[in-house]
C-alpha positions in Angstrom: 0.0 0.0 0.0 1.5 3.3 -1.0 1.3 5.9 1.7 -0.3 9.2 0.8 0.8 12.2 2.9 -2.1 13.8 4.7 -0.3 16.9 5.9 2.6 19.0 4.8 5.7 17.5 6.2 7.9 19.6 8.5 11.3 18.1 8.5 12.6 19.9 11.6 9.5 19.0 13.6 9.5 15.4 12.5 13.2 14.8 13.0 14.8 13.0 15.9 18.4 12.5 17.1 18.2 8.9 16.1 17.3 10.0 12.5 20.4 12.1 12.3 22.6 9.3 13.7 21.1 6.7 11.4 21.8 9.0 8.4 25.3 9.6 9.5 26.1 5.9 10.1 24.6 5.0 6.7 26.9 7.5 5.0 30.0 6.5 7.0 29.5 2.9 6.1 29.0 3.8 2.5 32.1 5.9 2.3 34.2 3.4 4.2 33.1 0.5 2.0 32.0 0.8 -1.7 33.3 4.3 -2.2 36.9 3.0 -2.0 36.1 0.8 -5.0 36.9 3.9 -7.0 40.6 3.2 -6.5 40.2 -0.2 -8.2 38.6 1.5 -11.2 41.3 4.1 -11.2 44.2 1.6 -11.1 42.6 -0.6 -13.8 41.8 2.2 -16.3 44.5 4.7 -15.6 42.0 7.4 -14.5 43.5 10.6 -13.2 43.1 11.6 -9.6 41.0 14.6 -10.6 38.6 12.5 -12.5 38.4 9.9 -9.7 37.6 12.6 -7.1 35.1 14.1 -9.5 33.4 10.7 -9.8 33.0 10.6 -6.0 31.8 14.2 -6.0 29.1 13.5 -8.5 28.0 10.4 -6.7 27.6 12.1 -3.3 26.1 15.3 -4.6 23.5 13.8 -7.0 22.5 10.9 -4.8 22.2 13.3 -1.9 19.9 15.5 -3.9 17.9 12.6 -5.3 17.4 10.9 -2.0 16.4 14.1 -0.2 13.9 15.0 -2.9 12.3 11.6 -3.0 12.2 11.3 0.8 10.5 14.7 1.2 8.1 14.0 -1.6 7.0 10.6 -0.5 7.6 10.9 3.3 9.3 7.6 3.1 13.0 6.8 3.8 14.3 6.6 0.3 18.1 6.4 0.0 19.9 6.8 -3.3 23.3 5.4 -4.0 25.4 4.4 -7.0 25.3 0.9 -8.6 27.8 -1.2 -6.7 27.6 -4.1 -9.2 28.1 -1.5 -11.9 31.4 -0.2 -10.5 32.6 -3.8 -10.2 31.8 -4.3 -13.9 33.7 -1.1 -14.8 36.9 -2.5 -13.3 37.1 -4.8 -16.3 35.0 -3.0 -18.9 36.7 0.5 -18.8 40.4 -0.4 -19.6 41.2 0.3 -23.3 38.4 2.8 -23.8 38.7 6.6 -23.9 37.1 8.1 -20.8 34.9 10.3 -23.0 33.4 7.2 -24.6 32.8 5.7 -21.1 31.0 8.9 -20.2 28.9 8.6 -23.3 27.9 5.1 -22.1 27.0 6.6 -18.7 24.7 9.1 -20.4 23.0 6.4 -22.5 22.5 4.2 -19.4 21.0 7.1 -17.5 18.5 7.6 -20.3 17.6 3.9 -20.3 17.0 3.9 -16.6 14.6 6.8 -17.0 12.8 5.0 -19.8 12.4 1.9 -17.5 10.3 4.2 -15.3 7.9 4.7 -18.1 7.4 1.0 -18.7 4.3 0.2 -16.6 4.4 -3.6 -16.8 7.9 -3.6 -15.3 7.0 -1.3 -12.4 3.9 -3.4 -11.7 6.0 -6.5 -11.6 8.3 -5.0 -9.0 5.3 -4.1 -6.8 3.9 -7.6 -7.1 6.8 -9.3 -5.2 5.3 -11.1 -2.2 6.3 -9.6 1.2 7.9 -12.8 2.6 10.1 -13.2 -0.5 11.2 -9.5 -0.3 12.0 -10.2 3.3 14.0 -13.3 2.4 16.0 -11.3 -0.2 16.7 -8.6 2.4 17.9 -11.1 4.9 20.2 -12.7 2.4 21.7 -9.3 1.5 22.2 -8.5 5.2 23.5 -11.8 6.6 27.1 -11.5 5.1 27.6 -8.4 7.2 26.8 -10.3 10.4 29.3 -13.0 9.2 31.9 -10.2 8.7 31.4 -9.0 12.2 32.2 -12.5 13.5 35.3 -12.6 11.3 36.4 -9.2 12.7 35.9 -10.6 16.2 38.4 -13.3 15.6 40.9 -10.7 14.2 40.5 -8.0 16.8 38.7 -9.7 19.8 39.2 -6.9 22.3 38.0 -4.1 20.0 35.1 -5.9 18.4 34.2 -7.7 21.7 33.8 -4.3 23.4 31.6 -3.0 20.5 29.4 -6.1 20.6 29.0 -5.9 24.4 28.2 -2.2 24.1 25.5 -2.9 21.6 23.6 -5.5 23.8 24.1 -3.6 27.0 22.8 -0.3 25.6 20.0 -2.1 23.8 18.7 -3.3 27.1 18.7 0.2 28.5 17.3 2.0 25.4 17.4 0.3 22.0 17.3 3.6 20.2 20.9 4.4 21.3 22.4 1.0 20.8 24.1 1.8 17.5 25.3 5.2 18.9 26.9 3.2 21.7 28.7 0.9 19.3 30.0 3.9 17.3 31.3 5.7 20.4 32.9 2.6 21.9 34.4 1.7 18.5 36.1 5.1 18.2 37.3 5.2 21.8 38.5 1.6 21.9 40.4 1.9 18.6 42.3 4.9 20.0 42.9 3.2 23.4 44.2 0.0 21.8 46.5 1.9 19.4 44.6 0.8 16.3 44.1 4.1 14.7 45.9 4.4 11.4 47.5 7.9 11.1 47.1 9.3 7.6 47.6 12.7 6.0 44.1 14.2 5.6 44.1 17.2 3.2 41.2 19.6 3.7 40.1 20.9 0.3 37.0 21.3 -1.8 36.7 18.8 -4.6 36.5 20.3 -8.1 34.2 18.5 -10.5 35.6 17.8 -13.9 33.2 18.2 -16.9 33.7 15.5 -19.5 32.3 15.9 -23.0 30.7 12.5 -23.9 31.4 10.6 -27.1 29.2 7.8 -28.2 30.5 4.5 -29.7 29.0 1.2 -30.4 31.6 -0.7 -28.4 31.1 1.4 -25.2 27.3 1.2 -25.7 27.3 -2.7 -25.9 30.1 -3.3 -23.3 29.1 -0.7 -20.8 25.8 1.1 -21.2 23.6 -2.0 -21.6 25.2 -4.1 -18.9 25.2 -1.1 -16.5 21.5 -0.7 -17.0 20.8 -4.3 -16.4 22.9 -4.5 -13.3 21.3 -1.3 -11.9 17.8 -2.8 -12.3 18.6 -6.3 -11.1 21.3 -5.6 -8.6 19.9 -2.4 -7.0 16.4 -1.4 -7.9 14.8 -4.9 -7.4 16.4 -5.5 -4.0 16.0 -1.8 -3.0 12.2 -1.9 -3.5 12.2 -5.2 -1.6 14.0 -3.6 1.4 11.4 -0.8 1.4 8.5 -3.3 1.2 9.9 -5.3 4.1 10.1 -2.2 6.2 6.5 -1.2 5.5 7.0 1.2 2.6 5.7 0.7 -0.9 6.4 3.8 -3.0 5.5 3.9 -6.7 8.5 2.6 -8.6 8.1 4.9 -11.7 8.9 8.2 -10.0 12.0 6.7 -8.3 13.3 5.2 -11.6 12.8 8.5 -13.4 14.4 10.6 -10.6 17.4 8.3 -10.5 17.6 8.5 -14.3 17.7 12.3 -14.2 20.2 12.3 -11.4 22.3 9.8 -13.3 22.3 12.0 -16.4 23.6 15.0 -14.4 26.3 12.9 -12.7 27.4 11.3 -16.0 28.7 14.6 -17.4 31.2 14.8 -14.5 32.2 11.2 -14.8 29.9 9.1 -12.6 28.0 6.0 -13.6 24.4 5.0 -12.6 22.7 6.3 -9.5 20.1 4.0 -8.2 17.9 3.1 -5.3 19.8 2.1 -2.1 19.3 -1.5 -0.9 21.6 -2.5 2.0 22.1 0.9 3.5 18.4 1.7 3.2 17.8 -0.7 6.2 19.7 1.7 8.4 17.5 4.7 7.7 14.2 2.8 7.4 14.4 0.5 10.5 13.0 1.1 14.0 16.3 2.4 15.3 16.1 5.3 12.8 13.0 6.9 14.4 10.4 5.8 17.0 7.6 6.8 14.5 7.6 4.9 11.2 5.8 7.8 9.5 8.8 10.1 10.3 11.7 7.9 9.3 11.9 9.8 6.0 13.9 12.3 8.1 16.7 9.8 8.5 17.1 9.5 4.7 17.0 13.3 4.4 19.8 13.6 6.9 21.7 10.9 5.0 21.3 13.0 1.8 22.4 16.2 3.5 25.5 14.5 5.1 26.3 12.9 1.8 26.3 16.2 0.0 28.7 17.7 2.6 31.0 14.7 2.3 30.9 15.1 -1.5 32.0 18.7 -1.4 35.1 17.5 0.4 35.3 14.0 -1.3 39.1 13.6 -1.0 39.2 14.7 2.6 36.5 12.3 3.8 37.8 9.4 1.8 41.1 9.8 3.6 39.3 10.1 7.0 37.7 6.7 6.5 41.1 5.2 6.5 41.7 6.2 10.2 39.5 3.5 11.8 40.6 -0.1 11.5 38.6 -2.2 9.0 37.4 -4.5 11.9 35.7 -1.6 13.6 33.9 -0.6 10.5 32.8 -4.2 9.8 31.5 -4.5 13.3 29.6 -1.2 13.1 28.0 -2.3 9.9 27.0 -5.7 11.1 25.6 -4.5 14.5 23.8 -1.6 12.9 22.0 -4.1 10.6 21.4 -6.8 13.2 17.8 -5.8 14.1 16.9 -5.6 10.4 18.5 -9.0 9.7 16.5 -10.6 12.5 13.3 -9.0 11.5 13.7 -9.9 7.9 14.3 -13.6 8.8 11.3 -13.6 11.0 9.0 -12.2 8.4 10.5 -14.5 5.7 10.1 -17.7 7.6 7.2 -17.3 9.9 4.5 -15.8 7.7 4.3 -18.9 5.4 5.2 -21.9 7.5 6.2 -24.9 5.5 6.9 -23.0 2.3 10.3 -23.4 0.7 10.1 -20.2 -1.4 11.8 -17.9 1.2 14.6 -20.4 2.0 15.2 -20.7 -1.8 15.6 -17.0 -2.1 18.1 -16.9 0.8 20.1 -19.9 -0.5 20.4 -18.7 -4.1 21.2 -15.1 -3.1 23.9 -16.1 -0.6 25.4 -18.4 -3.2 26.7 -15.4 -5.1 26.1 -17.0 -8.5 26.1 -14.6 -11.5 24.8 -16.4 -14.6 25.1 -14.2 -17.7 26.8 -11.6 -15.5 23.5 -10.9 -13.6 23.8 -10.7 -9.8 22.6 -13.4 -7.4 20.0 -11.1 -5.8 18.0 -11.2 -9.1 18.3 -15.0 -9.5 17.4 -15.4 -5.8 14.1 -13.6 -6.1 13.4 -15.3 -9.5 13.9 -18.7 -8.0 11.8 -17.9 -5.0 9.0 -16.6 -7.2 9.1 -19.9 -9.2 8.9 -22.0 -6.0 6.1 -19.7 -4.7 4.1 -20.2 -7.9 4.5 -24.0 -7.9 3.4 -24.1 -4.2 0.3 -22.0 -4.9 -0.6 -24.1 -7.9 -0.2 -27.2 -5.7 -2.5 -25.7 -3.0 -5.2 -25.0 -5.7 -5.1 -28.6 -6.7 -5.8 -29.9 -3.2 -9.4 -30.5 -1.9 -11.0 -27.6 -0.2 -10.7 -29.1 3.3 -7.0 -29.5 2.9 -6.5 -26.0 1.5 -8.1 -24.6 4.6 -5.8 -26.6 6.9 -2.8 -25.5 4.8 -3.7 -21.8 4.7 -4.8 -21.5 8.3 -2.4 -23.5 10.6 -3.3 -23.5 14.3 -1.2 -20.5 15.3 -1.4 -16.8 16.0 -2.0 -14.3 13.2 0.9 -14.0 10.9 3.0 -10.9 10.7 1.8 -10.3 7.1 -1.9 -10.6 8.2 -1.3 -8.2 11.2 0.5 -5.8 8.9 -2.4 -5.8 6.4 -4.8 -4.9 9.2 -2.6 -2.2 10.7 -1.3 -0.6 7.5 2.3 0.3 6.6 2.7 3.1 9.1 0.4 1.9 11.9 2.0 3.3 14.7 2.7 2.2 18.0 5.7 4.1 19.3 7.9 1.1 18.8 6.8 -0.8 15.7 7.8 -4.4 15.2 10.7 -4.9 12.8 10.9 -5.2 10.0 7.4 -4.3 8.8 8.2 -0.9 10.0 12.2 -1.3 9.1 22.7 -1.5 -2.3 26.3 -7.8 -2.3 29.3 -8.8 -0.3 30.1 -5.1 -0.9 28.3 -2.2 0.7 26.5 0.4 -1.4 
């Protein structure tokens, strides 16, 4: 159900300290993780430092503007980010091509993303994904970050152990401040244990570099078309799934069109597709972001504002991310997403007892398979939908008495049924995750 604003939003009135903190953590994790992938592209293609920093500048500025606009317009926590699968593709696709032709492919891909938003059957298909399968996809995307926290614990037991302990202790006192406690303890413990990595941090505004695009058949086939496909299957599909799990169902068309326009602007200063956030969206749309589900859009707005500030000083903040040890950042990400992970697993597995569709989504997505170069998230939801269809067909073939038993097992109302009665923003002060909640990489 798409929420329709009933009153003019007031960002300052609706905001909350947790909303600011959630937005900040989402951007910190984004800059500490996938943003450093720009170095891989730079090394592989011989891109200049100026163009690499311009790429980061465009990503931060245009995703910040797009996310802020969409969140204020819909009053839903909509986070925009770049296509992480796309930048992984560019590591191998860019070498040997003039950067002006690469930018031409970026422009073409941006136009194609916009056109996807005008294709009604496609947007309806995205909206038709069942809630428990969207939850399973979300859980499969989030679980690796919990695994990485455990790996970090074995590498730095004192540091990560203190962060884990802080999370659960503070959560028992007031769950809204658990992630803030983790961040504070992580910074303090890293300093106390001598784990900070001193680096030179230049403070300077980043200057965007305009690139005149050139269009070639080679770049169009090798970059533009694969980028568009990866953006849709690797970011938009799971991104809408994350929002659905957390109780928000915005119309896909305006988001696709807005991301297409933002991508077009970013392309001229050397940045590839800007898309809907998936992984990081959990941080700004979950119960820790705001006690009121209807006001969590403020967390995404804060994320957009902070991202714009980071983008203005792209080189400075990218160097700052190198100060904290990697284990602290891994623990911060895993613990910040723990509630969303648990809620998604609960919704995926409890609402349809006995069904194998949700486990299939989790298994295929976690496998990391990429047939035809398409990410595992897409194949996971496709496999889950196939199993779901077969199971529904099998139920229809049963006698009526057996169907009733199958559909109504002797247990309390399912989460999905309760959500249907309560609505997406039904609001107790502390909604149950994840109905009120961008890839082994972060977005």
